[in-house]
N, C-alpha and C positions, 0 to 999 in steps of 0.2 A: 576580486575576480577570480584567487584561488577556491572559496569556498562555495564557488559555484559548480565546482568540476567534483565536489565530494560527500558522500556521506553523511548525512543526519548528525551521528555518529564522531562522527569528524567534531573536534572546537580550532579551528582556523583565526590569528589575528596576524594583518596586515597592516604595515607602513608604508607608509606616500612620502619622498625627500626624507630628509633626515630627521624626520622626527623620533624620540627616545634615544638617539645614537651616542649618545656620552658613555666614552669609554668610564669614565670617574663613577659606571652603573655597575660597570663588571664585580663578581668574586677576586679575589687577588690571585686565585688559584685562574681563575680563564684569562683575569692582565698579565700570567708571565705569560701564559702562549702566545699573546701578541705583543710581549713587549718588546721585543724589536721590529714590529714591521710597520710598513709606513700610515699614516694618519687614518687614511681614506680608509686601508684596510681594517684600524681596529674599531672604527665607525659599523663598520661593517656587521664588524663582526659582535658590537655592540647592542646594533640594531637589533638584530637578528634573534637574541638571545634573548634580548628584553620581551620580544614578538611571542617567541619562547614559554616564558613565564608567565605573563597574562594568562596564556590558551593552560598552565599549569595550575593556575589559579583558576579559573573558570573548569576544571574536572578536580574540584578538590585536592588539588596536592602541592603541598606549601614552598615557593619557588625556594630553587637550588641552582649552584654551578652546573652550566651544562662545558664540558670539557667534549675534547675531543676524543676519537677511539683508533684503531685502526683504519685507515686512508680515508682518516680527518675525520667517520661517519659521527654525531656524536652518541655518548651513551646516553640515553633514556634512565630518569628514573625505573624501580622495578613495577613491573606494571602497565608501563606506556613504551608506547611504539610512536613514531614522528618524524616527519622529514622539515629540512630546513630549506629555503630557495633566499638569493638574495642578487637583484644585479644594480647597475646606475638607475637611483630616482624609487626602489622600492622591495622591500621587504618581508617575506610571510613563514608565519611555521602552523605545520599541520599536527596534534598529537589525536591520538586517541589509545578509549582502554585496550590493550593486547586479549581483552579478551572477546573483545566485537570483530580485529581486523586482527589477519596475521600481519599486516606488510604496507606499506605505505608509501610514496614519492610524488612527491612535488619540485615544481625549475618551471622558473620566470625570466622571461629573455628582451632583449629589445628588439620592441619590431624594426627589424634591420634585415636586409643582408646577409647574408655570410659572407665571413668576408675571401675572401677570393682561394682556392684552394682547397679549403676546410671540408664540401659537401664532401668531393669525391675523397678527403679519406674518413670520415664517417659514414658513409654511404654506401649500400648493396650495392650492383646495380640494375636489380629489381625497385630495389626503394628510388634509383635515380628517375630513373625512366617510370615510373608513379609521379611522383616530384612533379616533370615535367608535365604529363598531364592534367593533374590537377592548376598549376598554373595557369599552363590553358582556358581551365574553366572559372579561376575564380583566381585572378591575379592581383585582387586587391589583400591577397590575405600570403603571407610573406613562409610558404610552403620548408623552404630548406630550413628555416632559421627554427619551425614548429615541428623537424624528425629532426634538428638537432636539441631542446627540448625534450622531445618526446625522451626519447635515449636518455636525456637526464636521471628522469624522473623513472622509466625505468630498470636502471642501474641503482638508483635508492632505493626502492620496492626489493630489489633482487637481493644487494652486499647483506641485510639483519639475515638475512632468507637463509645468506651459507657461506660468507664471509671469506666468499670470491670474487677475483676481478671478473667485468663483464665487457668488455671488449666492444666497441661502436660494431662491429660484424659480425657478433655471434644472435641478434636480436634481431629478426627481420618487421621492420614497423609497417603495417599498414593507414595512413591517416587516412579519415572517411570526411567528407567537407560539412556533415550536420555533425560537427564535434567528436565526434570519437575516434580512435583507432583500436590495434592490438597492435601485440608483439608476440609471436613468433620465436619463440626461444630454438637456435640450434643448436644449444651444447644441455648438456640434462635440464633439467629444471629444477625447483626445487621439491623439498619434499612439505609439505602442509600435513601436518594429522595422517599421512602414511601414504598420503595420496601424493603424487607427482605431478605438479606444474607446468606446460609446457608451452602455455599461452595466457600472459598477460592484459588485464583491463584497463584503458584507461578513455581519458575526457581529454579536450581542449575548449581553450576561446582565444579572441584576442580583443583589444580594444584599451584603450588609455595609454596609447601609446609600447603595449607589450602583446606578447605571446607568455601563453601557458597552459603546460601539461599535468596530470597527473594522474597517476597509478593507486587502486586499491586493491589490494589482494586479502580476498575474502576467508575464515578459514576451510567452509563449508565446498 
């Protein structure tokens, strides 16, 4: 699913179920990160890193440990940028050479309504109004979950460029029925090669029991 949302320069590897999810495949320093975690967390951690290492191989980069850095963001090898996501039954990693994109973010979520109380906590009033309108037009789409996923993808693309937290209410997401969205940043955007970015562009899809979003940030 994620690969449908990204340009050809991005290499994506995904796994459904618990494929390639053995914690025994982790590097020792990775295993230490999740040594005290429950088995489900350890398997998710291993599965998404297996995807990332296969993506590295496709880019000609030797497989290596992927340790979480600040705020849990993965520390990618020099010359690469990327994003990872996992939820029940699915995980994916997307990698690109840093010369081709400034940043990217991906997210996948179960195709289910958000739990009660979550949408008001993560949405702006204008976003909530647009979600209500979209739900009336296309009720088969979980627009509330898509909004949440889009916010996650925006944050994952934002953080490598800024090293700063971005609150759910600091980006205004405008989802479009055709499979695209924009995120208007309500705080000063990142500088990319001297140009300040105030809007991120993204794409979304739904199917196979999932909703997925992706944001790419070009250099130009």
